PyMOL Python script that loads the backbone (N, CA, C, O; Angstrom):
from pymol import cmd

cmd.read_pdbstr("""\
ATOM      1  N   MET A   1       5.271  15.016  21.688  1.00  0.00           N
ATOM      2  CA  MET A   1       5.945  15.227  19.867  1.00  0.00           C
ATOM      3  C   MET A   1       7.320  16.421  20.270  1.00  0.00           C
ATOM      4  O   MET A   1       7.527  17.546  20.725  1.00  0.00           O
ATOM      5  N   THR A   2       8.157  14.929  19.587  1.00  0.00           N
ATOM      6  CA  THR A   2       9.997  15.054  19.546  1.00  0.00           C
ATOM      7  C   THR A   2      10.183  16.025  18.707  1.00  0.00           C
ATOM      8  O   THR A   2       9.175  16.238  18.034  1.00  0.00           O
ATOM      9  N   THR A   3      11.362  16.930  18.393  1.00  0.00           N
ATOM     10  CA  THR A   3      12.927  17.141  17.536  1.00  0.00           C
ATOM     11  C   THR A   3      14.003  17.378  17.819  1.00  0.00           C
ATOM     12  O   THR A   3      14.753  17.813  18.692  1.00  0.00           O
ATOM     13  N   VAL A   4      13.895  16.852  16.532  1.00  0.00           N
ATOM     14  CA  VAL A   4      14.933  15.864  16.592  1.00  0.00           C
ATOM     15  C   VAL A   4      16.042  16.622  15.919  1.00  0.00           C
ATOM     16  O   VAL A   4      15.461  17.256  15.038  1.00  0.00           O
ATOM     17  N   PRO A   5      17.375  16.911  15.853  1.00  0.00           N
ATOM     18  CA  PRO A   5      18.365  17.860  14.560  1.00  0.00           C
ATOM     19  C   PRO A   5      18.292  16.915  13.798  1.00  0.00           C
ATOM     20  O   PRO A   5      18.010  15.791  14.213  1.00  0.00           O
ATOM     21  N   LEU A   6      18.598  17.248  12.174  1.00  0.00           N
ATOM     22  CA  LEU A   6      19.101  16.303  11.461  1.00  0.00           C
ATOM     23  C   LEU A   6      20.012  15.183  11.510  1.00  0.00           C
ATOM     24  O   LEU A   6      19.910  14.049  11.041  1.00  0.00           O
ATOM     25  N   GLY A   7      21.057  15.825  12.276  1.00  0.00           N
ATOM     26  CA  GLY A   7      22.027  15.109  12.018  1.00  0.00           C
ATOM     27  C   GLY A   7      22.492  14.140  13.501  1.00  0.00           C
ATOM     28  O   GLY A   7      23.446  13.432  13.824  1.00  0.00           O
ATOM     29  N   GLU A   8      21.143  14.618  14.157  1.00  0.00           N
ATOM     30  CA  GLU A   8      20.973  13.286  15.323  1.00  0.00           C
ATOM     31  C   GLU A   8      20.552  12.468  14.103  1.00  0.00           C
ATOM     32  O   GLU A   8      21.163  11.456  13.761  1.00  0.00           O
ATOM     33  N   ALA A   9      19.519  12.930  13.485  1.00  0.00           N
ATOM     34  CA  ALA A   9      18.352  11.471  12.885  1.00  0.00           C
ATOM     35  C   ALA A   9      18.854  11.616  12.384  1.00  0.00           C
ATOM     36  O   ALA A   9      18.681  12.757  11.957  1.00  0.00           O
ATOM     37  N   LYS A  10      20.232  10.794  11.621  1.00  0.00           N
ATOM     38  CA  LYS A  10      21.276  10.088  10.673  1.00  0.00           C
ATOM     39  C   LYS A  10      21.646   9.572  12.098  1.00  0.00           C
ATOM     40  O   LYS A  10      21.545   8.370  12.344  1.00  0.00           O
ATOM     41  N   ASN A  11      22.034  10.381  12.953  1.00  0.00           N
ATOM     42  CA  ASN A  11      22.398   8.615  13.888  1.00  0.00           C
ATOM     43  C   ASN A  11      22.207   7.697  14.113  1.00  0.00           C
ATOM     44  O   ASN A  11      22.792   6.614  14.137  1.00  0.00           O
ATOM     45  N   ASN A  12      21.023   8.200  14.375  1.00  0.00           N
ATOM     46  CA  ASN A  12      19.651   6.821  15.647  1.00  0.00           C
ATOM     47  C   ASN A  12      18.037   6.767  14.277  1.00  0.00           C
ATOM     48  O   ASN A  12      16.829   6.991  14.347  1.00  0.00           O
ATOM     49  N   LEU A  13      18.455   6.583  13.816  1.00  0.00           N
ATOM     50  CA  LEU A  13      17.524   6.464  12.944  1.00  0.00           C
ATOM     51  C   LEU A  13      16.705   5.219  13.368  1.00  0.00           C
ATOM     52  O   LEU A  13      15.481   5.118  13.438  1.00  0.00           O
ATOM     53  N   SER A  14      17.652   4.300  13.634  1.00  0.00           N
ATOM     54  CA  SER A  14      16.195   3.148  13.545  1.00  0.00           C
ATOM     55  C   SER A  14      15.905   3.374  15.505  1.00  0.00           C
ATOM     56  O   SER A  14      15.643   2.460  16.287  1.00  0.00           O
ATOM     57  N   LYS A  15      16.024   4.476  15.761  1.00  0.00           N
ATOM     58  CA  LYS A  15      15.008   4.193  17.146  1.00  0.00           C
ATOM     59  C   LYS A  15      15.067   4.660  16.846  1.00  0.00           C
ATOM     60  O   LYS A  15      15.835   4.250  15.976  1.00  0.00           O
ATOM     61  N   LEU A  16      14.792   6.218  16.500  1.00  0.00           N
ATOM     62  CA  LEU A  16      13.526   7.348  15.635  1.00  0.00           C
ATOM     63  C   LEU A  16      12.656   6.264  15.485  1.00  0.00           C
ATOM     64  O   LEU A  16      11.868   6.122  16.420  1.00  0.00           O
ATOM     65  N   VAL A  17      12.555   5.171  14.238  1.00  0.00           N
ATOM     66  CA  VAL A  17      11.643   4.287  13.391  1.00  0.00           C
ATOM     67  C   VAL A  17      11.237   4.242  14.338  1.00  0.00           C
ATOM     68  O   VAL A  17      10.356   5.019  14.707  1.00  0.00           O
ATOM     69  N   ASP A  18      11.998   2.826  15.459  1.00  0.00           N
ATOM     70  CA  ASP A  18      11.430   2.358  17.181  1.00  0.00           C
ATOM     71  C   ASP A  18      10.213   3.538  17.071  1.00  0.00           C
ATOM     72  O   ASP A  18       9.071   3.416  16.628  1.00  0.00           O
ATOM     73  N   GLU A  19      10.598   4.211  17.395  1.00  0.00           N
ATOM     74  CA  GLU A  19      10.131   5.498  18.735  1.00  0.00           C
ATOM     75  C   GLU A  19       8.658   5.842  17.689  1.00  0.00           C
ATOM     76  O   GLU A  19       7.917   6.199  18.605  1.00  0.00           O
ATOM     77  N   ALA A  20       8.194   5.907  17.015  1.00  0.00           N
ATOM     78  CA  ALA A  20       7.726   6.573  15.307  1.00  0.00           C
ATOM     79  C   ALA A  20       6.475   5.053  15.980  1.00  0.00           C
ATOM     80  O   ALA A  20       5.356   5.112  16.490  1.00  0.00           O
ATOM     81  N   ALA A  21       7.314   3.952  15.664  1.00  0.00           N
ATOM     82  CA  ALA A  21       6.046   2.669  15.020  1.00  0.00           C
ATOM     83  C   ALA A  21       5.242   2.629  16.605  1.00  0.00           C
ATOM     84  O   ALA A  21       4.053   2.730  16.909  1.00  0.00           O
ATOM     85  N   ALA A  22       6.931   2.362  17.717  1.00  0.00           N
ATOM     86  CA  ALA A  22       5.894   3.007  19.300  1.00  0.00           C
ATOM     87  C   ALA A  22       4.577   3.821  19.117  1.00  0.00           C
ATOM     88  O   ALA A  22       3.579   3.312  19.627  1.00  0.00           O
ATOM     89  N   GLY A  23       4.387   5.272  18.321  1.00  0.00           N
ATOM     90  CA  GLY A  23       2.662   6.235  18.049  1.00  0.00           C
ATOM     91  C   GLY A  23       3.235   7.091  18.684  1.00  0.00           C
ATOM     92  O   GLY A  23       2.483   7.701  19.444  1.00  0.00           O
ATOM     93  N   LYS A  24       4.724   7.538  18.702  1.00  0.00           N
ATOM     94  CA  LYS A  24       4.912   8.328  18.662  1.00  0.00           C
ATOM     95  C   LYS A  24       6.303   9.812  17.602  1.00  0.00           C
ATOM     96  O   LYS A  24       7.476   9.785  17.230  1.00  0.00           O
ATOM     97  N   ILE A  25       4.923  11.031  17.556  1.00  0.00           N
ATOM     98  CA  ILE A  25       5.733  11.121  16.704  1.00  0.00           C
ATOM     99  C   ILE A  25       7.434  12.443  16.072  1.00  0.00           C
ATOM    100  O   ILE A  25       7.739  13.567  16.471  1.00  0.00           O
ATOM    101  N   ILE A  26       7.742  12.013  15.569  1.00  0.00           N
ATOM    102  CA  ILE A  26       9.672  12.574  15.703  1.00  0.00           C
ATOM    103  C   ILE A  26       9.746  14.103  14.911  1.00  0.00           C
ATOM    104  O   ILE A  26      10.678  14.592  15.551  1.00  0.00           O
ATOM    105  N   THR A  27       9.468  14.843  14.219  1.00  0.00           N
ATOM    106  CA  THR A  27       9.638  15.919  13.956  1.00  0.00           C
ATOM    107  C   THR A  27      10.964  15.941  13.258  1.00  0.00           C
ATOM    108  O   THR A  27      11.549  15.310  14.138  1.00  0.00           O
ATOM    109  N   ILE A  28      12.193  16.243  12.091  1.00  0.00           N
ATOM    110  CA  ILE A  28      13.989  16.110  11.677  1.00  0.00           C
ATOM    111  C   ILE A  28      13.202  17.922  11.520  1.00  0.00           C
ATOM    112  O   ILE A  28      12.041  18.196  11.213  1.00  0.00           O
ATOM    113  N   ALA A  29      14.226  18.773  11.825  1.00  0.00           N
ATOM    114  CA  ALA A  29      14.940  19.953  12.270  1.00  0.00           C
ATOM    115  C   ALA A  29      15.431  20.370  11.156  1.00  0.00           C
ATOM    116  O   ALA A  29      15.232  19.191  10.867  1.00  0.00           O
ATOM    117  N   LYS A  30      16.004  20.991   9.957  1.00  0.00           N
ATOM    118  CA  LYS A  30      17.892  20.931  10.070  1.00  0.00           C
ATOM    119  C   LYS A  30      18.057  22.712   9.501  1.00  0.00           C
ATOM    120  O   LYS A  30      17.764  23.080   8.363  1.00  0.00           O
ATOM    121  N   HIS A  31      18.644  23.716  10.720  1.00  0.00           N
ATOM    122  CA  HIS A  31      18.824  24.632  10.834  1.00  0.00           C
ATOM    123  C   HIS A  31      17.478  24.751  11.822  1.00  0.00           C
ATOM    124  O   HIS A  31      16.589  25.602  11.791  1.00  0.00           O
ATOM    125  N   GLY A  32      17.625  23.703  12.630  1.00  0.00           N
ATOM    126  CA  GLY A  32      15.727  24.698  13.405  1.00  0.00           C
ATOM    127  C   GLY A  32      15.065  24.662  12.887  1.00  0.00           C
ATOM    128  O   GLY A  32      14.077  24.800  13.608  1.00  0.00           O
ATOM    129  N   ARG A  33      14.674  24.513  11.577  1.00  0.00           N
ATOM    130  CA  ARG A  33      13.345  24.231  10.875  1.00  0.00           C
ATOM    131  C   ARG A  33      13.085  23.533  11.138  1.00  0.00           C
ATOM    132  O   ARG A  33      13.831  22.821  11.810  1.00  0.00           O
ATOM    133  N   ALA A  34      11.577  23.084  10.771  1.00  0.00           N
ATOM    134  CA  ALA A  34      11.238  21.647  11.120  1.00  0.00           C
ATOM    135  C   ALA A  34      10.738  20.959   9.167  1.00  0.00           C
ATOM    136  O   ALA A  34       9.819  21.270   8.410  1.00  0.00           O
ATOM    137  N   MET A  35      11.529  20.280   9.081  1.00  0.00           N
ATOM    138  CA  MET A  35      11.781  20.226   7.290  1.00  0.00           C
ATOM    139  C   MET A  35      10.341  17.947   7.441  1.00  0.00           C
ATOM    140  O   MET A  35       9.755  17.182   6.675  1.00  0.00           O
ATOM    141  N   ALA A  36      10.618  18.094   8.894  1.00  0.00           N
ATOM    142  CA  ALA A  36      10.219  16.367   8.307  1.00  0.00           C
ATOM    143  C   ALA A  36       9.900  15.702   9.755  1.00  0.00           C
ATOM    144  O   ALA A  36      10.632  16.005  10.697  1.00  0.00           O
ATOM    145  N   GLN A  37       8.616  14.631   9.984  1.00  0.00           N
ATOM    146  CA  GLN A  37       8.422  13.675  10.303  1.00  0.00           C
ATOM    147  C   GLN A  37       8.458  12.589   9.992  1.00  0.00           C
ATOM    148  O   GLN A  37       8.728  12.462   8.798  1.00  0.00           O
ATOM    149  N   LEU A  38       8.276  11.502  10.626  1.00  0.00           N
ATOM    150  CA  LEU A  38       8.506  10.557  11.457  1.00  0.00           C
ATOM    151  C   LEU A  38       7.445  10.019  11.665  1.00  0.00           C
ATOM    152  O   LEU A  38       7.578  10.122  12.885  1.00  0.00           O
ATOM    153  N   VAL A  39       5.880   9.213  11.502  1.00  0.00           N
ATOM    154  CA  VAL A  39       4.758   9.183  11.981  1.00  0.00           C
ATOM    155  C   VAL A  39       4.977   7.756  12.194  1.00  0.00           C
ATOM    156  O   VAL A  39       5.869   7.000  11.809  1.00  0.00           O
ATOM    157  N   PRO A  40       3.843   7.567  12.966  1.00  0.00           N
ATOM    158  CA  PRO A  40       3.137   5.883  12.845  1.00  0.00           C
ATOM    159  C   PRO A  40       2.168   5.841  12.035  1.00  0.00           C
ATOM    160  O   PRO A  40       1.218   6.612  11.903  1.00  0.00           O
ATOM    161  N   VAL A  41       2.688   4.067  11.004  1.00  0.00           N
ATOM    162  CA  VAL A  41       1.867   4.099  10.138  1.00  0.00           C
ATOM    163  C   VAL A  41       1.089   3.346  10.102  1.00  0.00           C
ATOM    164  O   VAL A  41       1.419   2.187  10.349  1.00  0.00           O
ATOM    165  N   GLY A  42      -0.706   3.738   9.688  1.00  0.00           N
ATOM    166  CA  GLY A  42      -2.035   2.816  10.706  1.00  0.00           C
ATOM    167  C   GLY A  42      -1.431   1.644  10.519  1.00  0.00           C
ATOM    168  O   GLY A  42      -0.233   1.398  10.378  1.00  0.00           O
ATOM    169  N   LYS A  43      -2.581   0.774  10.534  1.00  0.00           N
ATOM    170  CA  LYS A  43      -3.586  -0.581  10.159  1.00  0.00           C
ATOM    171  C   LYS A  43      -4.026  -0.315   8.728  1.00  0.00           C
ATOM    172  O   LYS A  43      -4.922   0.398   8.273  1.00  0.00           O
ATOM    173  N   SER A  44      -2.585  -1.574   7.820  1.00  0.00           N
ATOM    174  CA  SER A  44      -3.368  -1.506   6.505  1.00  0.00           C
ATOM    175  C   SER A  44      -5.117  -2.464   6.667  1.00  0.00           C
ATOM    176  O   SER A  44      -5.581  -3.468   7.208  1.00  0.00           O
ATOM    177  N   LYS A  45      -5.715  -0.871   5.452  1.00  0.00           N
ATOM    178  CA  LYS A  45      -6.506  -1.727   5.245  1.00  0.00           C
ATOM    179  C   LYS A  45      -7.026  -2.357   3.997  1.00  0.00           C
ATOM    180  O   LYS A  45      -8.177  -2.386   3.563  1.00  0.00           O
ATOM    181  N   GLY A  46      -5.899  -2.864   3.509  1.00  0.00           N
ATOM    182  CA  GLY A  46      -6.086  -4.121   2.304  1.00  0.00           C
ATOM    183  C   GLY A  46      -7.252  -5.239   2.848  1.00  0.00           C
ATOM    184  O   GLY A  46      -7.675  -5.492   3.976  1.00  0.00           O
ATOM    185  N   ARG A  47      -7.497  -5.663   1.793  1.00  0.00           N
ATOM    186  CA  ARG A  47      -7.710  -7.689   2.023  1.00  0.00           C
ATOM    187  C   ARG A  47      -7.323  -8.085   2.293  1.00  0.00           C
ATOM    188  O   ARG A  47      -6.112  -8.179   2.088  1.00  0.00           O
ATOM    189  N   ARG A  48      -8.061  -8.780   3.110  1.00  0.00           N
ATOM    190  CA  ARG A  48      -6.998 -10.350   3.377  1.00  0.00           C
ATOM    191  C   ARG A  48      -6.827 -11.344   2.568  1.00  0.00           C
ATOM    192  O   ARG A  48      -7.754 -12.149   2.667  1.00  0.00           O
ATOM    193  N   ILE A  49      -5.931 -11.677   1.704  1.00  0.00           N
ATOM    194  CA  ILE A  49      -5.496 -12.568   1.091  1.00  0.00           C
ATOM    195  C   ILE A  49      -6.566 -13.902   1.130  1.00  0.00           C
ATOM    196  O   ILE A  49      -6.303 -14.731   2.000  1.00  0.00           O
ATOM    197  N   GLY A  50      -8.060 -14.251   0.031  1.00  0.00           N
ATOM    198  CA  GLY A  50      -8.265 -15.490   0.072  1.00  0.00           C
ATOM    199  C   GLY A  50      -9.975 -14.948   1.132  1.00  0.00           C
ATOM    200  O   GLY A  50     -10.593 -15.607   1.968  1.00  0.00           O
ATOM    201  N   ALA A  51     -10.163 -13.955   0.754  1.00  0.00           N
ATOM    202  CA  ALA A  51     -11.361 -13.619   1.920  1.00  0.00           C
ATOM    203  C   ALA A  51     -12.675 -13.995   1.780  1.00  0.00           C
ATOM    204  O   ALA A  51     -13.671 -13.927   2.500  1.00  0.00           O
ATOM    205  N   MET A  52     -12.253 -14.724  -0.166  1.00  0.00           N
ATOM    206  CA  MET A  52     -13.761 -14.350  -0.985  1.00  0.00           C
ATOM    207  C   MET A  52     -14.089 -16.178  -1.281  1.00  0.00           C
ATOM    208  O   MET A  52     -14.875 -16.745  -2.041  1.00  0.00           O
ATOM    209  N   LYS A  53     -13.101 -16.681  -0.311  1.00  0.00           N
ATOM    210  CA  LYS A  53     -12.809 -17.856  -0.978  1.00  0.00           C
ATOM    211  C   LYS A  53     -14.369 -18.898  -0.221  1.00  0.00           C
ATOM    212  O   LYS A  53     -14.713 -18.868   0.961  1.00  0.00           O
ATOM    213  N   GLY A  54     -15.025 -19.701  -1.324  1.00  0.00           N
ATOM    214  CA  GLY A  54     -16.376 -20.477  -1.118  1.00  0.00           C
ATOM    215  C   GLY A  54     -17.917 -20.050  -1.046  1.00  0.00           C
ATOM    216  O   GLY A  54     -18.975 -20.513  -0.620  1.00  0.00           O
ATOM    217  N   LYS A  55     -17.234 -18.378  -2.001  1.00  0.00           N
ATOM    218  CA  LYS A  55     -18.563 -16.969  -1.471  1.00  0.00           C
ATOM    219  C   LYS A  55     -18.843 -17.180  -3.291  1.00  0.00           C
ATOM    220  O   LYS A  55     -19.999 -17.000  -3.674  1.00  0.00           O
ATOM    221  N   LEU A  56     -17.704 -17.578  -4.409  1.00  0.00           N
ATOM    222  CA  LEU A  56     -17.943 -17.615  -5.920  1.00  0.00           C
ATOM    223  C   LEU A  56     -17.354 -18.673  -7.013  1.00  0.00           C
ATOM    224  O   LEU A  56     -16.178 -19.019  -7.121  1.00  0.00           O
ATOM    225  N   VAL A  57     -18.069 -18.948  -7.516  1.00  0.00           N
ATOM    226  CA  VAL A  57     -18.244 -19.592  -8.316  1.00  0.00           C
ATOM    227  C   VAL A  57     -18.478 -19.839  -9.678  1.00  0.00           C
ATOM    228  O   VAL A  57     -19.349 -19.477 -10.468  1.00  0.00           O
ATOM    229  N   ILE A  58     -17.265 -20.699  -9.767  1.00  0.00           N
ATOM    230  CA  ILE A  58     -16.992 -20.680 -11.551  1.00  0.00           C
ATOM    231  C   ILE A  58     -17.409 -21.469 -12.210  1.00  0.00           C
ATOM    232  O   ILE A  58     -16.947 -22.607 -12.292  1.00  0.00           O
ATOM    233  N   PRO A  59     -18.492 -20.989 -12.903  1.00  0.00           N
ATOM    234  CA  PRO A  59     -19.469 -21.800 -14.339  1.00  0.00           C
ATOM    235  C   PRO A  59     -18.020 -23.095 -14.745  1.00  0.00           C
ATOM    236  O   PRO A  59     -16.814 -23.078 -14.499  1.00  0.00           O
ATOM    237  N   GLU A  60     -18.452 -23.569 -15.082  1.00  0.00           N
ATOM    238  CA  GLU A  60     -18.113 -25.207 -16.325  1.00  0.00           C
ATOM    239  C   GLU A  60     -17.694 -24.812 -17.473  1.00  0.00           C
ATOM    240  O   GLU A  60     -16.895 -25.188 -18.331  1.00  0.00           O
ATOM    241  N   ASP A  61     -18.533 -23.829 -17.265  1.00  0.00           N
ATOM    242  CA  ASP A  61     -17.618 -24.219 -19.884  1.00  0.00           C
ATOM    243  C   ASP A  61     -16.865 -22.428 -19.183  1.00  0.00           C
ATOM    244  O   ASP A  61     -16.589 -21.563 -20.014  1.00  0.00           O
ATOM    245  N   PHE A  62     -16.665 -22.181 -17.818  1.00  0.00           N
ATOM    246  CA  PHE A  62     -15.895 -20.701 -17.956  1.00  0.00           C
ATOM    247  C   PHE A  62     -14.693 -20.786 -19.146  1.00  0.00           C
ATOM    248  O   PHE A  62     -15.286 -20.570 -20.203  1.00  0.00           O
ATOM    249  N   ASP A  63     -13.739 -20.934 -19.332  1.00  0.00           N
ATOM    250  CA  ASP A  63     -12.840 -21.281 -20.736  1.00  0.00           C
ATOM    251  C   ASP A  63     -13.210 -21.927 -21.871  1.00  0.00           C
ATOM    252  O   ASP A  63     -12.741 -22.326 -22.936  1.00  0.00           O
ATOM    253  N   ALA A  64     -14.540 -21.874 -21.063  1.00  0.00           N
ATOM    254  CA  ALA A  64     -15.101 -22.185 -23.177  1.00  0.00           C
ATOM    255  C   ALA A  64     -14.773 -21.332 -24.496  1.00  0.00           C
ATOM    256  O   ALA A  64     -14.260 -20.235 -24.275  1.00  0.00           O
ATOM    257  N   PRO A  65     -15.075 -21.803 -26.315  1.00  0.00           N
ATOM    258  CA  PRO A  65     -14.794 -20.682 -26.928  1.00  0.00           C
ATOM    259  C   PRO A  65     -15.566 -19.920 -27.251  1.00  0.00           C
ATOM    260  O   PRO A  65     -16.490 -20.302 -27.970  1.00  0.00           O
ATOM    261  N   LEU A  66     -15.478 -18.542 -26.838  1.00  0.00           N
ATOM    262  CA  LEU A  66     -16.425 -17.709 -27.010  1.00  0.00           C
ATOM    263  C   LEU A  66     -17.288 -18.162 -28.232  1.00  0.00           C
ATOM    264  O   LEU A  66     -17.022 -19.029 -29.065  1.00  0.00           O
ATOM    265  N   PRO A  67     -18.204 -17.495 -28.147  1.00  0.00           N
ATOM    266  CA  PRO A  67     -19.115 -17.349 -29.677  1.00  0.00           C
ATOM    267  C   PRO A  67     -18.500 -16.372 -30.842  1.00  0.00           C
ATOM    268  O   PRO A  67     -18.030 -15.317 -30.415  1.00  0.00           O
ATOM    269  N   ASP A  68     -18.453 -16.551 -32.022  1.00  0.00           N
ATOM    270  CA  ASP A  68     -17.538 -15.613 -32.702  1.00  0.00           C
ATOM    271  C   ASP A  68     -17.686 -14.212 -32.678  1.00  0.00           C
ATOM    272  O   ASP A  68     -16.825 -13.360 -32.460  1.00  0.00           O
ATOM    273  N   GLY A  69     -19.433 -14.018 -33.046  1.00  0.00           N
ATOM    274  CA  GLY A  69     -19.022 -12.061 -32.246  1.00  0.00           C
ATOM    275  C   GLY A  69     -18.392 -11.662 -31.908  1.00  0.00           C
ATOM    276  O   GLY A  69     -17.523 -10.829 -32.163  1.00  0.00           O
ATOM    277  N   LEU A  70     -19.055 -12.745 -30.561  1.00  0.00           N
ATOM    278  CA  LEU A  70     -18.200 -11.725 -29.124  1.00  0.00           C
ATOM    279  C   LEU A  70     -16.592 -12.019 -29.151  1.00  0.00           C
ATOM    280  O   LEU A  70     -15.751 -11.204 -28.772  1.00  0.00           O
ATOM    281  N   LEU A  71     -16.391 -12.940 -29.513  1.00  0.00           N
ATOM    282  CA  LEU A  71     -15.019 -12.801 -30.054  1.00  0.00           C
ATOM    283  C   LEU A  71     -14.212 -11.749 -31.033  1.00  0.00           C
ATOM    284  O   LEU A  71     -13.304 -10.998 -30.676  1.00  0.00           O
ATOM    285  N   ASP A  72     -14.732 -11.872 -32.275  1.00  0.00           N
ATOM    286  CA  ASP A  72     -14.643 -10.099 -32.966  1.00  0.00           C
ATOM    287  C   ASP A  72     -15.116  -8.803 -32.316  1.00  0.00           C
ATOM    288  O   ASP A  72     -14.610  -7.792 -32.803  1.00  0.00           O
ATOM    289  N   ALA A  73     -15.597  -8.701 -31.760  1.00  0.00           N
ATOM    290  CA  ALA A  73     -15.742  -8.042 -31.280  1.00  0.00           C
ATOM    291  C   ALA A  73     -14.536  -7.665 -29.563  1.00  0.00           C
ATOM    292  O   ALA A  73     -14.310  -6.564 -29.060  1.00  0.00           O
ATOM    293  N   PHE A  74     -14.061  -8.945 -29.137  1.00  0.00           N
ATOM    294  CA  PHE A  74     -12.456  -8.229 -28.399  1.00  0.00           C
ATOM    295  C   PHE A  74     -11.810  -8.128 -29.230  1.00  0.00           C
ATOM    296  O   PHE A  74     -11.144  -7.093 -29.260  1.00  0.00           O
ATOM    297  N   GLU A  75     -11.647  -9.084 -30.312  1.00  0.00           N
ATOM    298  CA  GLU A  75     -10.447  -8.551 -30.979  1.00  0.00           C
ATOM    299  C   GLU A  75     -10.600  -6.877 -31.824  1.00  0.00           C
ATOM    300  O   GLU A  75      -9.694  -6.366 -32.482  1.00  0.00           O
ATOM    301  N   GLY A  76     -11.866  -6.308 -31.603  1.00  0.00           N
ATOM    302  CA  GLY A  76     -12.014  -5.334 -32.790  1.00  0.00           C
ATOM    303  C   GLY A  76     -12.365  -5.256 -34.538  1.00  0.00           C
ATOM    304  O   GLY A  76     -12.178  -4.450 -35.450  1.00  0.00           O
ATOM    305  N   ASN A  77     -13.014  -6.679 -34.355  1.00  0.00           N
ATOM    306  CA  ASN A  77     -12.717  -6.966 -35.317  1.00  0.00           C
ATOM    307  C   ASN A  77     -14.062  -6.155 -35.701  1.00  0.00           C
ATOM    308  O   ASN A  77     -14.838  -6.217 -34.747  1.00  0.00           O
ATOM    309  N   ARG A  78     -14.690  -5.284 -36.969  1.00  0.00           N
ATOM    310  CA  ARG A  78     -15.818  -5.262 -37.678  1.00  0.00           C
ATOM    311  C   ARG A  78     -16.871  -6.115 -37.626  1.00  0.00           C
ATOM    312  O   ARG A  78     -16.862  -7.142 -38.305  1.00  0.00           O
ATOM    313  N   LEU A  79     -18.222  -5.695 -36.567  1.00  0.00           N
ATOM    314  CA  LEU A  79     -19.248  -6.561 -37.341  1.00  0.00           C
ATOM    315  C   LEU A  79     -20.083  -7.186 -38.947  1.00  0.00           C
ATOM    316  O   LEU A  79     -20.991  -8.015 -38.889  1.00  0.00           O
TER     317      LEU A  79
END
""", "prot")
cmd.dss("prot")
cmd.show_as("cartoon", "prot")
cmd.util.cbc("prot")
cmd.orient("prot")
């Protein structure tokens, strides 16, 4: 872990971000007191777009009009 004064961090931010991305933890200090840390971001845990391709089936009548009773319920009308 490296500690860097705030003024130096302002002047070398791009370099420090590159170091953090490479796995180094950078502590930024103001008047000798730790104030913030630059840490590497972990790999995204988000799902890949298209991961369900071929696994879902959309029925032929997907966009058919809803029955009147169900449509009324969606629209908040009393039955």
